[in-house]
N, C-alpha and C positions, 0 to 999 in steps of 0.2 A: 504494500500500500504506500503510495507516494502522494504527497500534497504539500502545498505551500500555505502558510498561515501567517496572518499579521493582525495584531490587536493593539488598540490604542483607546485611552479614555482621557478626556480633557474636561476640567471643571469650567463651567460657564460663569454666569453671574450669580449662581446660587451660593449659599453659605457653605455648603459642603457637597461633595460628590458622593451620591448614594448608589451609583451604578456599580455593578460588579460583572466580571466576565472571566472565562477561562476555558481551557480545553484539556482533555485527557485522551490517552490512546494506549492500545495494546498492539500486538503484532498485526492484527487484522480488523481492528475496529477503532473508530474515533468518536469522541463526544465533544460537542461544542455548546456552551451555555452562556447566556447573557441575561441579567436581571437588572431591573431599574426600580430601586427602592422608592416608594411613593411619598412625596411630600404631603403635609397636612395630617400625617399620622406619625407616631413616635418611631424612632429607630428604623427608618427605612433601609439604611445600610446593613443593619443586622438581618432584616428580613431577606435582603438580596444575598447576603453572605450565607445564611442558613440554607437558602435554596440551592446555591452552588455546591455547598458541602454535601448536601443530601444527594444531589445528582451524582457527584463524584463518588461518594461511598457506594451508592447503588450500582454505578458503572463498574467499579472495581470488583464488586461481588459478582456481577452478571456476565462480564466480558471475559470468557474463558476459551479462546481469545476473542470469540464473537458473542454477540447477544442473541440468544435463540429466538426470542419473540420481541422484536424491536418495538412495535406499537404498545404491547403490554408493558414493556420496560418503561417507556416514556410516560405512560399514564400513571403507572404505579409510583415512579419517582416523583412526578409532579404532585400527586396527592400526598405522598410522604413529606415532601417539602412544605406543603400547606399545613399538614398536621404538626410538623416540627415548629413552625412559627406560632401556631395556636398554643402549643404546649409551652413554648418559651414565654409567651405573654401571660399565661395562667400561672406559671411558676414564679414569675416576677411580680404578680399581683397588679398588672398594668390595667389602667382604665380604658385603654384602647389598644388594639392590636397593631403591630408593625405589618406593613403590607408591601407587596412588590409585584411587578409584572415579570414575565419570564418567557423566553424562547429558547428552545434546545433542539439540537439536531444530532442524529447518530448516522455515521457514514461507514458502511461496511458492505462487503460482497458487491462492490460497484454501485451501490444504491444509497440514497439519502432518505431518511424519514425525519419528521420534525413534529414538535408540539409547541403550542403557544397559548398563553393566557394573558390578556391585557393588550397593550399596544406596542410592545417591543416587537420588532419585525424581523422576518427572514426573507431575503431575496435570492432567487436563482437566476443567473445570467448566463446565456449561451450564445455564442457567435454574435455578440453585440446586441442581443435582444433580451428583453425581460421575459423569462420563461414562466415565472410565477412569483407571487409574494403572498405573505399572510394577510388576512383581513382582520383589522383591529376589532377588539371587543369594546367598541365605543359607540355611543349614540350617534356621533357624527358619521362614522363609517356605516353603521346600520341604516341610517336614513339615506345616505348616498347610494347604497346598494339597492335600495327600493326606488331610486330615481327621484327622491324628494330633495328640496332645497336644504342646504346645511349652513346657510349664511348666519343664522341666529344661534347655532349650536357651538358650545365650547368644546374643542377637540380633546381637551384633557379629561372630560367626564367619561369614566369607564363604568361598565356594568358588571365587571368581574375582575378579580385579582387573587393572588395568593395571600392568605392571612386574614381575609375578611371573615366576619361571622357566617356568611353564606357559603355554601359549598361552591368551589370555583367552577366556572365554565371554561372548558378548554377545547381546542381543536387539534386533532391528529391529522397529519398529511403525509403523503408518499405511499409507497416508495416511488422515487424518481430515479431512473437509470442514468447514472452519471456518464458523461463523455469527457474525454481529455480536454482540459482547458475550461471546463465549467467552473463558474465562480459562485460561491454561496456566501452571502453577507448577512450577519446578525447585527442589529443595531437598536439603540434606544431611540425614543421619540425626539431626542435632541438633534438627531440627524435628519430624519424625514420630515420634521416639523418645518424646516426651512429649505431643504434641498428636495426637489421634485424627483419622482421615480425615474423620469427620463434622464435626469442629470446623473443620478446614481448609476444607472445602467451605462450611460455613455462613459463616465469616468472609469468605472470598473473595467470596461472593454478596451480602453485605450492604453493603459499602462500596467506594469507589474503591480502587485498588491502593495509593495513597500512604498510605492509612489502614489497610487490611486487612493488608498485609505487615508493617509495624512492629508491629502489634498481635499478630500470630501469633508473631513473633520474641520479643517481650517475654513472651508467655505461656509459650513454651518455656523461656526463661531462668529465669523465676520457678519453674516446676515442677521444673526440673532441679536447682535449688539450687546450693550451692557447687561441686559436682563436675559441673556441667552441661557437656555437649559444646558445641563451637562451633556456631553456628546461622547458616546461610547460605541465602538465598532469592532467586531471580530469577523474577519473574512478568511475564506479558504479557497484555494484553487486546486482542483482535482487533477492528479497525474501531471503535475507541472513538468514542462519541458526542461531538459537538463541545463539549458543556458541560464535559467533563473535559479540561482543558488542561494541567494541571501536569506530567504525565509523557507527553504525547502526542508521537508521532513520525510525521511524514508524509514519505514518500520521493518524493512526486509531483514535486518540484522538483529532485530529484537527477539529474544528467546520467548518461548511460550511461558506464560505466568508472570511476565514482566509488565508492570503498569507504570506509565509516566503521566504526570499531571502538572499543570500550572496553577491549579486551584488550591488555595490556601488550605493546609491540613486542618483537621479538627473534625473527626467523625462524629456525626450526631448520635444521640442516645440510641443504642442498639435496640432498645425495647420499643422504639417508635413503630415498628412493623406490627406490634400487637395492639396499637392504639386504634380501636375500631370507631365506627361512627358514633356510638353511644358515648364513648370517652371524649370524643371531640365535642359533642353536644354539651357534655357536662362542663368542659373547659369554657366553652362559649357562654354558658349560663352563668358561670362564676364571674366572668368579665362583665356581662350585662348587669348582673346584680351589683357589682362594685360601682358601675356607672350610675345606677339608680340611687344607690346610697349617697354618692357624692352630690348628685343633683338635689336630693332631699335636704342635705345639710346646707346647701346654698340658697334654699328658698327663704 
């Protein structure tokens, strides 16, 4: 398995950068994950980091050296990440839960599968054309898909995310058979909020990843101005030609059982797999009860 990968995260005009990204791989499988911690709720960076760590831990366990059932893996890892965030909030006695969007892809056997929740996106570009991209879980995207006007809708209003009291809504996509030179880009809304799909496609098609990705990020920051959102991008090129060496990864020499990752270590609570829906509901009820008690004291 050969691919090039390039990742970058830049803080915009926000007080902190709550985006997180990373990738992991074995001899025959690769995982790419990006999460955007949500402002307006506490500890968005923690929610994003917990999501990445959960996916990494699940991947390390499942990829031997490939993941047997990729869609099942992606959905299970996403729900486990959600549960981990809820548990973290309950154990800390938080009055509100940390929340994050997430997009993750697994590439193996020459195919790519992905899952997303919220408005962090995945793009697949082939031969200079946009092959596909995710559809945001936002009211603006929902109305646009129905052919309705979106001029009055705030694009930041989502109807699902990880860490919210409601069970997350997510979409599974793929498999898409990869061709040499295909490029897959994961990004936070800090990129696509100011850079159009056509521009992302064109820039990705013209230059190697190590030039195209920083250029896209700089474009987003410049257009966003002083109040620009954080901009985070993780991009991969499949079966990169030999002349592009700077960001090229080859797993051909990796032994079976070896796992490599750029995701910060810290395996989530191993008992999380035993946390069923009833346990999640109890944690949510505890948080809601704490919110009510606080509201009553403030009356």
